[in-house]
mmCIF file of the N, C-alpha and C atoms, coordinates in Angstrom:
data_MODEL
# 
_entry.id   MODEL 
# 
loop_
_atom_site.group_PDB 
_atom_site.id 
_atom_site.type_symbol 
_atom_site.label_atom_id 
_atom_site.label_alt_id 
_atom_site.label_comp_id 
_atom_site.label_asym_id 
_atom_site.label_entity_id 
_atom_site.label_seq_id 
_atom_site.pdbx_PDB_ins_code 
_atom_site.Cartn_x 
_atom_site.Cartn_y 
_atom_site.Cartn_z 
_atom_site.occupancy 
_atom_site.B_iso_or_equiv 
_atom_site.pdbx_formal_charge 
_atom_site.auth_seq_id 
_atom_site.auth_comp_id 
_atom_site.auth_asym_id 
_atom_site.auth_atom_id 
_atom_site.pdbx_PDB_model_num 
ATOM 1   N N  . MET A 1 1  ? 118.190 -58.902 -217.291 1.00 0.00 ? 1  MET A N  1 
ATOM 2   C CA . MET A 1 1  ? 119.479 -59.241 -218.095 1.00 0.00 ? 1  MET A CA 1 
ATOM 3   C C  . MET A 1 1  ? 119.215 -60.325 -218.996 1.00 0.00 ? 1  MET A C  1 
ATOM 4   N N  . LYS A 1 2  ? 119.678 -60.165 -220.288 1.00 0.00 ? 2  LYS A N  1 
ATOM 5   C CA . LYS A 1 2  ? 119.582 -61.259 -221.375 1.00 0.00 ? 2  LYS A CA 1 
ATOM 6   C C  . LYS A 1 2  ? 120.272 -62.471 -220.742 1.00 0.00 ? 2  LYS A C  1 
ATOM 7   N N  . LYS A 1 3  ? 119.833 -63.714 -221.144 1.00 0.00 ? 3  LYS A N  1 
ATOM 8   C CA . LYS A 1 3  ? 120.339 -64.797 -220.922 1.00 0.00 ? 3  LYS A CA 1 
ATOM 9   C C  . LYS A 1 3  ? 121.766 -65.246 -221.655 1.00 0.00 ? 3  LYS A C  1 
ATOM 10  N N  . SER A 1 4  ? 122.002 -64.473 -222.597 1.00 0.00 ? 4  SER A N  1 
ATOM 11  C CA . SER A 1 4  ? 123.217 -64.648 -223.278 1.00 0.00 ? 4  SER A CA 1 
ATOM 12  C C  . SER A 1 4  ? 124.338 -63.769 -222.352 1.00 0.00 ? 4  SER A C  1 
ATOM 13  N N  . THR A 1 5  ? 123.638 -62.533 -222.087 1.00 0.00 ? 5  THR A N  1 
ATOM 14  C CA . THR A 1 5  ? 124.703 -61.805 -221.270 1.00 0.00 ? 5  THR A CA 1 
ATOM 15  C C  . THR A 1 5  ? 125.289 -62.637 -219.757 1.00 0.00 ? 5  THR A C  1 
ATOM 16  N N  . VAL A 1 6  ? 124.129 -63.284 -219.154 1.00 0.00 ? 6  VAL A N  1 
ATOM 17  C CA . VAL A 1 6  ? 124.443 -63.885 -217.916 1.00 0.00 ? 6  VAL A CA 1 
ATOM 18  C C  . VAL A 1 6  ? 125.339 -65.010 -218.255 1.00 0.00 ? 6  VAL A C  1 
ATOM 19  N N  . GLY A 1 7  ? 125.292 -65.570 -219.356 1.00 0.00 ? 7  GLY A N  1 
ATOM 20  C CA . GLY A 1 7  ? 126.224 -66.792 -219.948 1.00 0.00 ? 7  GLY A CA 1 
ATOM 21  C C  . GLY A 1 7  ? 127.747 -66.119 -220.070 1.00 0.00 ? 7  GLY A C  1 
ATOM 22  N N  . ILE A 1 8  ? 127.837 -64.990 -220.535 1.00 0.00 ? 8  ILE A N  1 
ATOM 23  C CA . ILE A 1 8  ? 129.226 -64.366 -220.691 1.00 0.00 ? 8  ILE A CA 1 
ATOM 24  C C  . ILE A 1 8  ? 129.783 -63.876 -219.505 1.00 0.00 ? 8  ILE A C  1 
ATOM 25  N N  . PHE A 1 9  ? 128.757 -63.469 -218.561 1.00 0.00 ? 9  PHE A N  1 
ATOM 26  C CA . PHE A 1 9  ? 129.295 -62.928 -217.108 1.00 0.00 ? 9  PHE A CA 1 
ATOM 27  C C  . PHE A 1 9  ? 129.781 -64.282 -216.350 1.00 0.00 ? 9  PHE A C  1 
ATOM 28  N N  . LYS A 1 10 ? 129.154 -65.378 -216.515 1.00 0.00 ? 10 LYS A N  1 
ATOM 29  C CA . LYS A 1 10 ? 129.628 -66.830 -215.795 1.00 0.00 ? 10 LYS A CA 1 
ATOM 30  C C  . LYS A 1 10 ? 130.939 -67.047 -216.414 1.00 0.00 ? 10 LYS A C  1 
ATOM 31  N N  . ILE A 1 11 ? 131.141 -66.863 -217.648 1.00 0.00 ? 11 ILE A N  1 
ATOM 32  C CA . ILE A 1 11 ? 132.401 -67.270 -218.278 1.00 0.00 ? 11 ILE A CA 1 
ATOM 33  C C  . ILE A 1 11 ? 133.552 -66.437 -217.685 1.00 0.00 ? 11 ILE A C  1 
ATOM 34  N N  . PHE A 1 12 ? 133.292 -65.016 -217.479 1.00 0.00 ? 12 PHE A N  1 
ATOM 35  C CA . PHE A 1 12 ? 134.149 -64.218 -216.937 1.00 0.00 ? 12 PHE A CA 1 
ATOM 36  C C  . PHE A 1 12 ? 134.500 -64.554 -215.395 1.00 0.00 ? 12 PHE A C  1 
ATOM 37  N N  . GLU A 1 13 ? 133.335 -64.924 -214.826 1.00 0.00 ? 13 GLU A N  1 
ATOM 38  C CA . GLU A 1 13 ? 133.595 -65.315 -213.561 1.00 0.00 ? 13 GLU A CA 1 
ATOM 39  C C  . GLU A 1 13 ? 134.441 -66.231 -213.081 1.00 0.00 ? 13 GLU A C  1 
ATOM 40  N N  . ASP A 1 14 ? 133.962 -67.361 -213.903 1.00 0.00 ? 14 ASP A N  1 
ATOM 41  C CA . ASP A 1 14 ? 134.905 -68.771 -213.730 1.00 0.00 ? 14 ASP A CA 1 
ATOM 42  C C  . ASP A 1 14 ? 136.417 -68.508 -214.306 1.00 0.00 ? 14 ASP A C  1 
ATOM 43  N N  . SER A 1 15 ? 136.877 -67.544 -215.241 1.00 0.00 ? 15 SER A N  1 
ATOM 44  C CA . SER A 1 15 ? 138.115 -67.502 -215.631 1.00 0.00 ? 15 SER A CA 1 
ATOM 45  C C  . SER A 1 15 ? 138.793 -66.377 -214.810 1.00 0.00 ? 15 SER A C  1 
ATOM 46  N N  . GLY A 1 16 ? 138.120 -65.758 -214.051 1.00 0.00 ? 16 GLY A N  1 
ATOM 47  C CA . GLY A 1 16 ? 138.688 -64.716 -213.183 1.00 0.00 ? 16 GLY A CA 1 
ATOM 48  C C  . GLY A 1 16 ? 139.308 -63.567 -214.067 1.00 0.00 ? 16 GLY A C  1 
ATOM 49  N N  . ILE A 1 17 ? 138.594 -63.287 -215.202 1.00 0.00 ? 17 ILE A N  1 
ATOM 50  C CA . ILE A 1 17 ? 139.161 -62.224 -216.073 1.00 0.00 ? 17 ILE A CA 1 
ATOM 51  C C  . ILE A 1 17 ? 138.728 -60.889 -215.462 1.00 0.00 ? 17 ILE A C  1 
ATOM 52  N N  . HIS A 1 18 ? 137.819 -60.751 -214.713 1.00 0.00 ? 18 HIS A N  1 
ATOM 53  C CA . HIS A 1 18 ? 137.596 -59.511 -214.128 1.00 0.00 ? 18 HIS A CA 1 
ATOM 54  C C  . HIS A 1 18 ? 138.617 -59.108 -213.034 1.00 0.00 ? 18 HIS A C  1 
ATOM 55  N N  . ASN A 1 19 ? 139.158 -59.780 -212.510 1.00 0.00 ? 19 ASN A N  1 
ATOM 56  C CA . ASN A 1 19 ? 140.213 -59.615 -211.567 1.00 0.00 ? 19 ASN A CA 1 
ATOM 57  C C  . ASN A 1 19 ? 141.618 -59.286 -212.314 1.00 0.00 ? 19 ASN A C  1 
ATOM 58  N N  . ARG A 1 20 ? 141.742 -59.855 -213.400 1.00 0.00 ? 20 ARG A N  1 
ATOM 59  C CA . ARG A 1 20 ? 142.848 -59.602 -214.317 1.00 0.00 ? 20 ARG A CA 1 
ATOM 60  C C  . ARG A 1 20 ? 142.713 -58.202 -214.905 1.00 0.00 ? 20 ARG A C  1 
ATOM 61  N N  . ILE A 1 21 ? 141.577 -57.657 -215.372 1.00 0.00 ? 21 ILE A N  1 
ATOM 62  C CA . ILE A 1 21 ? 141.188 -56.328 -215.743 1.00 0.00 ? 21 ILE A CA 1 
ATOM 63  C C  . ILE A 1 21 ? 141.337 -55.326 -214.729 1.00 0.00 ? 21 ILE A C  1 
ATOM 64  N N  . LEU A 1 22 ? 140.943 -55.623 -213.668 1.00 0.00 ? 22 LEU A N  1 
ATOM 65  C CA . LEU A 1 22 ? 140.939 -54.617 -212.309 1.00 0.00 ? 22 LEU A CA 1 
ATOM 66  C C  . LEU A 1 22 ? 142.807 -54.414 -211.990 1.00 0.00 ? 22 LEU A C  1 
ATOM 67  N N  . LYS A 1 23 ? 143.253 -55.679 -212.093 1.00 0.00 ? 23 LYS A N  1 
ATOM 68  C CA . LYS A 1 23 ? 144.643 -55.473 -211.842 1.00 0.00 ? 23 LYS A CA 1 
ATOM 69  C C  . LYS A 1 23 ? 145.418 -54.753 -212.944 1.00 0.00 ? 23 LYS A C  1 
ATOM 70  N N  . MET A 1 24 ? 145.019 -54.883 -214.184 1.00 0.00 ? 24 MET A N  1 
ATOM 71  C CA . MET A 1 24 ? 145.648 -54.024 -215.138 1.00 0.00 ? 24 MET A CA 1 
ATOM 72  C C  . MET A 1 24 ? 145.371 -52.852 -215.095 1.00 0.00 ? 24 MET A C  1 
ATOM 73  N N  . ILE A 1 25 ? 144.131 -52.274 -214.549 1.00 0.00 ? 25 ILE A N  1 
ATOM 74  C CA . ILE A 1 25 ? 143.775 -50.961 -214.307 1.00 0.00 ? 25 ILE A CA 1 
ATOM 75  C C  . ILE A 1 25 ? 144.866 -50.421 -213.131 1.00 0.00 ? 25 ILE A C  1 
ATOM 76  N N  . TYR A 1 26 ? 144.910 -51.140 -211.988 1.00 0.00 ? 26 TYR A N  1 
ATOM 77  C CA . TYR A 1 26 ? 145.641 -50.785 -211.087 1.00 0.00 ? 26 TYR A CA 1 
ATOM 78  C C  . TYR A 1 26 ? 147.156 -50.455 -211.523 1.00 0.00 ? 26 TYR A C  1 
ATOM 79  N N  . ASN A 1 27 ? 147.674 -51.245 -212.339 1.00 0.00 ? 27 ASN A N  1 
ATOM 80  C CA . ASN A 1 27 ? 149.121 -51.222 -212.870 1.00 0.00 ? 27 ASN A CA 1 
ATOM 81  C C  . ASN A 1 27 ? 149.443 -50.320 -213.945 1.00 0.00 ? 27 ASN A C  1 
ATOM 82  N N  . ILE A 1 28 ? 148.493 -49.636 -214.515 1.00 0.00 ? 28 ILE A N  1 
ATOM 83  C CA . ILE A 1 28 ? 148.661 -48.583 -215.616 1.00 0.00 ? 28 ILE A CA 1 
ATOM 84  C C  . ILE A 1 28 ? 149.153 -47.592 -215.187 1.00 0.00 ? 28 ILE A C  1 
ATOM 85  N N  . HIS A 1 29 ? 150.686 -47.430 -215.726 1.00 0.00 ? 29 HIS A N  1 
ATOM 86  C CA . HIS A 1 29 ? 151.357 -46.000 -215.447 1.00 0.00 ? 29 HIS A CA 1 
ATOM 87  C C  . HIS A 1 29 ? 150.724 -45.067 -216.276 1.00 0.00 ? 29 HIS A C  1 
ATOM 88  N N  . PRO A 1 30 ? 150.391 -43.942 -215.654 1.00 0.00 ? 30 PRO A N  1 
ATOM 89  C CA . PRO A 1 30 ? 149.604 -42.852 -216.078 1.00 0.00 ? 30 PRO A CA 1 
ATOM 90  C C  . PRO A 1 30 ? 150.417 -42.172 -217.267 1.00 0.00 ? 30 PRO A C  1 
ATOM 91  N N  . ARG A 1 31 ? 151.686 -42.175 -217.362 1.00 0.00 ? 31 ARG A N  1 
ATOM 92  C CA . ARG A 1 31 ? 152.466 -41.511 -218.399 1.00 0.00 ? 31 ARG A CA 1 
ATOM 93  C C  . ARG A 1 31 ? 152.846 -42.339 -219.769 1.00 0.00 ? 31 ARG A C  1 
ATOM 94  N N  . SER A 1 32 ? 152.651 -43.612 -219.549 1.00 0.00 ? 32 SER A N  1 
ATOM 95  C CA . SER A 1 32 ? 152.972 -44.468 -220.701 1.00 0.00 ? 32 SER A CA 1 
ATOM 96  C C  . SER A 1 32 ? 152.476 -45.574 -221.216 1.00 0.00 ? 32 SER A C  1 
ATOM 97  N N  . ASP A 1 33 ? 151.447 -46.141 -220.423 1.00 0.00 ? 33 ASP A N  1 
ATOM 98  C CA . ASP A 1 33 ? 151.032 -47.349 -220.705 1.00 0.00 ? 33 ASP A CA 1 
ATOM 99  C C  . ASP A 1 33 ? 149.675 -47.465 -221.639 1.00 0.00 ? 33 ASP A C  1 
ATOM 100 N N  . ILE A 1 34 ? 149.143 -46.339 -221.806 1.00 0.00 ? 34 ILE A N  1 
ATOM 101 C CA . ILE A 1 34 ? 147.751 -46.296 -222.382 1.00 0.00 ? 34 ILE A CA 1 
ATOM 102 C C  . ILE A 1 34 ? 147.525 -45.091 -223.244 1.00 0.00 ? 34 ILE A C  1 
ATOM 103 N N  . SER A 1 35 ? 146.956 -45.200 -224.461 1.00 0.00 ? 35 SER A N  1 
ATOM 104 C CA . SER A 1 35 ? 146.782 -44.192 -225.347 1.00 0.00 ? 35 SER A CA 1 
ATOM 105 C C  . SER A 1 35 ? 145.386 -43.587 -224.801 1.00 0.00 ? 35 SER A C  1 
ATOM 106 N N  . PRO A 1 36 ? 145.132 -42.365 -225.320 1.00 0.00 ? 36 PRO A N  1 
ATOM 107 C CA . PRO A 1 36 ? 143.793 -41.681 -225.061 1.00 0.00 ? 36 PRO A CA 1 
ATOM 108 C C  . PRO A 1 36 ? 142.663 -42.677 -225.512 1.00 0.00 ? 36 PRO A C  1 
ATOM 109 N N  . LYS A 1 37 ? 142.767 -43.116 -226.776 1.00 0.00 ? 37 LYS A N  1 
ATOM 110 C CA . LYS A 1 37 ? 141.755 -44.003 -227.274 1.00 0.00 ? 37 LYS A CA 1 
ATOM 111 C C  . LYS A 1 37 ? 141.553 -45.137 -226.398 1.00 0.00 ? 37 LYS A C  1 
ATOM 112 N N  . GLY A 1 38 ? 142.681 -45.983 -226.038 1.00 0.00 ? 38 GLY A N  1 
ATOM 113 C CA . GLY A 1 38 ? 142.776 -46.969 -225.191 1.00 0.00 ? 38 GLY A CA 1 
ATOM 114 C C  . GLY A 1 38 ? 142.100 -46.600 -223.870 1.00 0.00 ? 38 GLY A C  1 
ATOM 115 N N  . PHE A 1 39 ? 142.171 -45.581 -223.435 1.00 0.00 ? 39 PHE A N  1 
ATOM 116 C CA . PHE A 1 39 ? 141.552 -44.910 -222.138 1.00 0.00 ? 39 PHE A CA 1 
ATOM 117 C C  . PHE A 1 39 ? 140.135 -44.998 -222.320 1.00 0.00 ? 39 PHE A C  1 
ATOM 118 N N  . VAL A 1 40 ? 139.595 -44.502 -223.280 1.00 0.00 ? 40 VAL A N  1 
ATOM 119 C CA . VAL A 1 40 ? 138.274 -44.167 -223.654 1.00 0.00 ? 40 VAL A CA 1 
ATOM 120 C C  . VAL A 1 40 ? 137.609 -45.554 -223.665 1.00 0.00 ? 40 VAL A C  1 
ATOM 121 N N  . THR A 1 41 ? 138.315 -46.345 -224.562 1.00 0.00 ? 41 THR A N  1 
ATOM 122 C CA . THR A 1 41 ? 137.781 -47.830 -224.471 1.00 0.00 ? 41 THR A CA 1 
ATOM 123 C C  . THR A 1 41 ? 137.589 -48.540 -223.206 1.00 0.00 ? 41 THR A C  1 
ATOM 124 N N  . LEU A 1 42 ? 138.581 -48.395 -222.494 1.00 0.00 ? 42 LEU A N  1 
ATOM 125 C CA . LEU A 1 42 ? 138.561 -48.846 -221.122 1.00 0.00 ? 42 LEU A CA 1 
ATOM 126 C C  . LEU A 1 42 ? 137.576 -48.424 -220.236 1.00 0.00 ? 42 LEU A C  1 
ATOM 127 N N  . LEU A 1 43 ? 137.349 -47.138 -220.462 1.00 0.00 ? 43 LEU A N  1 
ATOM 128 C CA . LEU A 1 43 ? 136.026 -46.444 -219.591 1.00 0.00 ? 43 LEU A CA 1 
ATOM 129 C C  . LEU A 1 43 ? 134.907 -46.910 -220.234 1.00 0.00 ? 43 LEU A C  1 
ATOM 130 N N  . THR A 1 44 ? 134.635 -47.100 -221.455 1.00 0.00 ? 44 THR A N  1 
ATOM 131 C CA . THR A 1 44 ? 133.590 -47.795 -222.111 1.00 0.00 ? 44 THR A CA 1 
ATOM 132 C C  . THR A 1 44 ? 133.279 -49.137 -221.509 1.00 0.00 ? 44 THR A C  1 
ATOM 133 N N  . PHE A 1 45 ? 134.296 -49.937 -221.359 1.00 0.00 ? 45 PHE A N  1 
ATOM 134 C CA . PHE A 1 45 ? 134.126 -51.314 -221.060 1.00 0.00 ? 45 PHE A CA 1 
ATOM 135 C C  . PHE A 1 45 ? 133.854 -51.266 -219.642 1.00 0.00 ? 45 PHE A C  1 
ATOM 136 N N  . ILE A 1 46 ? 134.218 -50.280 -218.589 1.00 0.00 ? 46 ILE A N  1 
ATOM 137 C CA . ILE A 1 46 ? 133.928 -50.339 -217.148 1.00 0.00 ? 46 ILE A CA 1 
ATOM 138 C C  . ILE A 1 46 ? 132.225 -49.966 -217.056 1.00 0.00 ? 46 ILE A C  1 
ATOM 139 N N  . HIS A 1 47 ? 132.103 -48.947 -217.998 1.00 0.00 ? 47 HIS A N  1 
ATOM 140 C CA . HIS A 1 47 ? 130.684 -48.477 -217.977 1.00 0.00 ? 47 HIS A CA 1 
ATOM 141 C C  . HIS A 1 47 ? 129.712 -49.496 -218.194 1.00 0.00 ? 47 HIS A C  1 
ATOM 142 N N  . ASP A 1 48 ? 129.871 -50.182 -219.407 1.00 0.00 ? 48 ASP A N  1 
ATOM 143 C CA . ASP A 1 48 ? 129.214 -51.132 -219.885 1.00 0.00 ? 48 ASP A CA 1 
ATOM 144 C C  . ASP A 1 48 ? 128.940 -52.381 -218.912 1.00 0.00 ? 48 ASP A C  1 
ATOM 145 N N  . SER A 1 49 ? 130.128 -52.572 -218.305 1.00 0.00 ? 49 SER A N  1 
ATOM 146 C CA . SER A 1 49 ? 130.095 -53.828 -217.357 1.00 0.00 ? 49 SER A CA 1 
ATOM 147 C C  . SER A 1 49 ? 129.289 -53.567 -216.193 1.00 0.00 ? 49 SER A C  1 
ATOM 148 N N  . ILE A 1 50 ? 129.459 -52.176 -215.637 1.00 0.00 ? 50 ILE A N  1 
ATOM 149 C CA . ILE A 1 50 ? 128.567 -51.858 -214.369 1.00 0.00 ? 50 ILE A CA 1 
ATOM 150 C C  . ILE A 1 50 ? 126.990 -51.786 -214.617 1.00 0.00 ? 50 ILE A C  1 
ATOM 151 N N  . CYS A 1 51 ? 126.915 -51.353 -215.972 1.00 0.00 ? 51 CYS A N  1 
ATOM 152 C CA . CYS A 1 51 ? 125.513 -51.017 -216.331 1.00 0.00 ? 51 CYS A CA 1 
ATOM 153 C C  . CYS A 1 51 ? 124.791 -52.468 -216.736 1.00 0.00 ? 51 CYS A C  1 
ATOM 154 N N  . THR A 1 52 ? 125.531 -53.363 -217.022 1.00 0.00 ? 52 THR A N  1 
ATOM 155 C CA . THR A 1 52 ? 124.810 -54.669 -217.168 1.00 0.00 ? 52 THR A CA 1 
ATOM 156 C C  . THR A 1 52 ? 124.953 -55.636 -215.933 1.00 0.00 ? 52 THR A C  1 
ATOM 157 N N  . ASP A 1 53 ? 125.179 -55.289 -214.803 1.00 0.00 ? 53 ASP A N  1 
ATOM 158 C CA . ASP A 1 53 ? 125.223 -55.920 -213.575 1.00 0.00 ? 53 ASP A CA 1 
ATOM 159 C C  . ASP A 1 53 ? 126.367 -56.879 -213.636 1.00 0.00 ? 53 ASP A C  1 
ATOM 160 N N  . PHE A 1 54 ? 127.475 -56.641 -214.192 1.00 0.00 ? 54 PHE A N  1 
ATOM 161 C CA . PHE A 1 54 ? 128.418 -57.540 -213.820 1.00 0.00 ? 54 PHE A CA 1 
ATOM 162 C C  . PHE A 1 54 ? 129.113 -57.319 -212.580 1.00 0.00 ? 54 PHE A C  1 
ATOM 163 N N  . ASN A 1 55 ? 128.470 -57.816 -211.482 1.00 0.00 ? 55 ASN A N  1 
ATOM 164 C CA . ASN A 1 55 ? 128.580 -57.532 -210.026 1.00 0.00 ? 55 ASN A CA 1 
ATOM 165 C C  . ASN A 1 55 ? 129.984 -57.966 -209.587 1.00 0.00 ? 55 ASN A C  1 
ATOM 166 N N  . SER A 1 56 ? 130.707 -58.892 -209.957 1.00 0.00 ? 56 SER A N  1 
ATOM 167 C CA . SER A 1 56 ? 131.957 -59.165 -209.553 1.00 0.00 ? 56 SER A CA 1 
ATOM 168 C C  . SER A 1 56 ? 132.822 -58.221 -209.852 1.00 0.00 ? 56 SER A C  1 
ATOM 169 N N  . PHE A 1 57 ? 132.621 -57.713 -211.154 1.00 0.00 ? 57 PHE A N  1 
ATOM 170 C CA . PHE A 1 57 ? 133.626 -56.562 -211.671 1.00 0.00 ? 57 PHE A CA 1 
ATOM 171 C C  . PHE A 1 57 ? 133.172 -55.286 -210.979 1.00 0.00 ? 57 PHE A C  1 
ATOM 172 N N  . ALA A 1 58 ? 131.984 -54.933 -210.578 1.00 0.00 ? 58 ALA A N  1 
ATOM 173 C CA . ALA A 1 58 ? 131.640 -53.663 -210.065 1.00 0.00 ? 58 ALA A CA 1 
ATOM 174 C C  . ALA A 1 58 ? 132.034 -53.682 -208.513 1.00 0.00 ? 58 ALA A C  1 
ATOM 175 N N  . LYS A 1 59 ? 131.956 -54.655 -208.108 1.00 0.00 ? 59 LYS A N  1 
ATOM 176 C CA . LYS A 1 59 ? 132.526 -54.532 -206.496 1.00 0.00 ? 59 LYS A CA 1 
ATOM 177 C C  . LYS A 1 59 ? 134.236 -54.340 -206.613 1.00 0.00 ? 59 LYS A C  1 
ATOM 178 N N  . GLY A 1 60 ? 134.657 -54.917 -207.332 1.00 0.00 ? 60 GLY A N  1 
ATOM 179 C CA . GLY A 1 60 ? 136.139 -54.791 -207.401 1.00 0.00 ? 60 GLY A CA 1 
ATOM 180 C C  . GLY A 1 60 ? 136.404 -53.377 -207.701 1.00 0.00 ? 60 GLY A C  1 
ATOM 181 N N  . PHE A 1 61 ? 135.599 -52.807 -208.797 1.00 0.00 ? 61 PHE A N  1 
ATOM 182 C CA . PHE A 1 61 ? 136.023 -51.611 -209.424 1.00 0.00 ? 61 PHE A CA 1 
ATOM 183 C C  . PHE A 1 61 ? 135.974 -50.490 -208.334 1.00 0.00 ? 61 PHE A C  1 
ATOM 184 N N  . TYR A 1 62 ? 134.856 -50.611 -207.477 1.00 0.00 ? 62 TYR A N  1 
ATOM 185 C CA . TYR A 1 62 ? 134.614 -49.674 -206.549 1.00 0.00 ? 62 TYR A CA 1 
ATOM 186 C C  . TYR A 1 62 ? 135.580 -49.481 -205.356 1.00 0.00 ? 62 TYR A C  1 
ATOM 187 N N  . ARG A 1 63 ? 136.738 -50.274 -205.525 1.00 0.00 ? 63 ARG A N  1 
ATOM 188 C CA . ARG A 1 63 ? 138.027 -50.074 -204.389 1.00 0.00 ? 63 ARG A CA 1 
ATOM 189 C C  . ARG A 1 63 ? 138.605 -48.709 -204.662 1.00 0.00 ? 63 ARG A C  1 
ATOM 190 N N  . GLU A 1 64 ? 138.898 -48.247 -203.826 1.00 0.00 ? 64 GLU A N  1 
ATOM 191 C CA . GLU A 1 64 ? 139.635 -47.000 -203.633 1.00 0.00 ? 64 GLU A CA 1 
ATOM 192 C C  . GLU A 1 64 ? 140.872 -46.728 -204.597 1.00 0.00 ? 64 GLU A C  1 
ATOM 193 N N  . VAL A 1 65 ? 141.730 -48.009 -204.510 1.00 0.00 ? 65 VAL A N  1 
ATOM 194 C CA . VAL A 1 65 ? 142.804 -47.884 -205.297 1.00 0.00 ? 65 VAL A CA 1 
ATOM 195 C C  . VAL A 1 65 ? 142.685 -48.076 -206.877 1.00 0.00 ? 65 VAL A C  1 
ATOM 196 N N  . ILE A 1 66 ? 141.670 -48.529 -207.223 1.00 0.00 ? 66 ILE A N  1 
ATOM 197 C CA . ILE A 1 66 ? 141.364 -48.616 -208.753 1.00 0.00 ? 66 ILE A CA 1 
ATOM 198 C C  . ILE A 1 66 ? 140.829 -47.343 -209.192 1.00 0.00 ? 66 ILE A C  1 
ATOM 199 N N  . ILE A 1 67 ? 140.002 -46.395 -208.361 1.00 0.00 ? 67 ILE A N  1 
ATOM 200 C CA . ILE A 1 67 ? 139.435 -45.136 -208.600 1.00 0.00 ? 67 ILE A CA 1 
ATOM 201 C C  . ILE A 1 67 ? 140.629 -44.182 -208.640 1.00 0.00 ? 67 ILE A C  1 
ATOM 202 N N  . LYS A 1 68 ? 141.705 -44.492 -207.765 1.00 0.00 ? 68 LYS A N  1 
ATOM 203 C CA . LYS A 1 68 ? 142.756 -43.561 -207.837 1.00 0.00 ? 68 LYS A CA 1 
ATOM 204 C C  . LYS A 1 68 ? 143.538 -43.625 -208.911 1.00 0.00 ? 68 LYS A C  1 
ATOM 205 N N  . SER A 1 69 ? 143.782 -45.061 -209.290 1.00 0.00 ? 69 SER A N  1 
ATOM 206 C CA . SER A 1 69 ? 144.540 -45.156 -210.699 1.00 0.00 ? 69 SER A CA 1 
ATOM 207 C C  . SER A 1 69 ? 144.204 -44.593 -211.780 1.00 0.00 ? 69 SER A C  1 
ATOM 208 N N  . LEU A 1 70 ? 142.528 -44.695 -212.023 1.00 0.00 ? 70 LEU A N  1 
ATOM 209 C CA . LEU A 1 70 ? 141.978 -44.017 -213.102 1.00 0.00 ? 70 LEU A CA 1 
ATOM 210 C C  . LEU A 1 70 ? 142.148 -42.283 -213.047 1.00 0.00 ? 70 LEU A C  1 
ATOM 211 N N  . CYS A 1 71 ? 141.978 -41.782 -211.850 1.00 0.00 ? 71 CYS A N  1 
ATOM 212 C CA . CYS A 1 71 ? 142.168 -40.604 -211.602 1.00 0.00 ? 71 CYS A CA 1 
ATOM 213 C C  . CYS A 1 71 ? 143.639 -40.139 -212.079 1.00 0.00 ? 71 CYS A C  1 
ATOM 214 N N  . ALA A 1 72 ? 144.474 -40.859 -211.606 1.00 0.00 ? 72 ALA A N  1 
ATOM 215 C CA . ALA A 1 72 ? 145.982 -40.321 -211.905 1.00 0.00 ? 72 ALA A CA 1 
ATOM 216 C C  . ALA A 1 72 ? 146.173 -40.486 -213.284 1.00 0.00 ? 72 ALA A C  1 
ATOM 217 N N  . ILE A 1 73 ? 145.412 -41.359 -214.300 1.00 0.00 ? 73 ILE A N  1 
ATOM 218 C CA . ILE A 1 73 ? 145.771 -41.336 -215.701 1.00 0.00 ? 73 ILE A CA 1 
ATOM 219 C C  . ILE A 1 73 ? 144.871 -40.164 -216.352 1.00 0.00 ? 73 ILE A C  1 
ATOM 220 N N  . LEU A 1 74 ? 143.890 -39.819 -215.791 1.00 0.00 ? 74 LEU A N  1 
ATOM 221 C CA . LEU A 1 74 ? 143.100 -38.591 -216.205 1.00 0.00 ? 74 LEU A CA 1 
ATOM 222 C C  . LEU A 1 74 ? 143.905 -37.179 -215.807 1.00 0.00 ? 74 LEU A C  1 
ATOM 223 N N  . LYS A 1 75 ? 144.634 -37.318 -214.601 1.00 0.00 ? 75 LYS A N  1 
ATOM 224 C CA . LYS A 1 75 ? 145.378 -36.159 -214.241 1.00 0.00 ? 75 LYS A CA 1 
ATOM 225 C C  . LYS A 1 75 ? 146.559 -35.979 -215.239 1.00 0.00 ? 75 LYS A C  1 
ATOM 226 N N  . GLU A 1 76 ? 147.049 -37.070 -215.562 1.00 0.00 ? 76 GLU A N  1 
ATOM 227 C CA . GLU A 1 76 ? 148.357 -37.064 -216.464 1.00 0.00 ? 76 GLU A CA 1 
ATOM 228 C C  . GLU A 1 76 ? 148.084 -36.653 -217.876 1.00 0.00 ? 76 GLU A C  1 
ATOM 229 N N  . GLY A 1 77 ? 146.876 -37.053 -218.426 1.00 0.00 ? 77 GLY A N  1 
ATOM 230 C CA . GLY A 1 77 ? 146.409 -36.975 -219.865 1.00 0.00 ? 77 GLY A CA 1 
ATOM 231 C C  . GLY A 1 77 ? 146.305 -35.809 -220.046 1.00 0.00 ? 77 GLY A C  1 
# 
């Protein structure tokens, strides 16, 4: 992992932004709160975060409630 990426993840960890993002995902209402483009952007962010070893985010993401929330959005979309 690049040194700059490690620095960014350290900032994310210190600020708790990964927990806020996970909470946002959990609280998205499948019928009204996110556009298709916004959902694709969210999935891209999730993919990039996991692929670049943002471990705090990945650990939280793999909780069942988060996966169910994303599946509900896909089902309604």
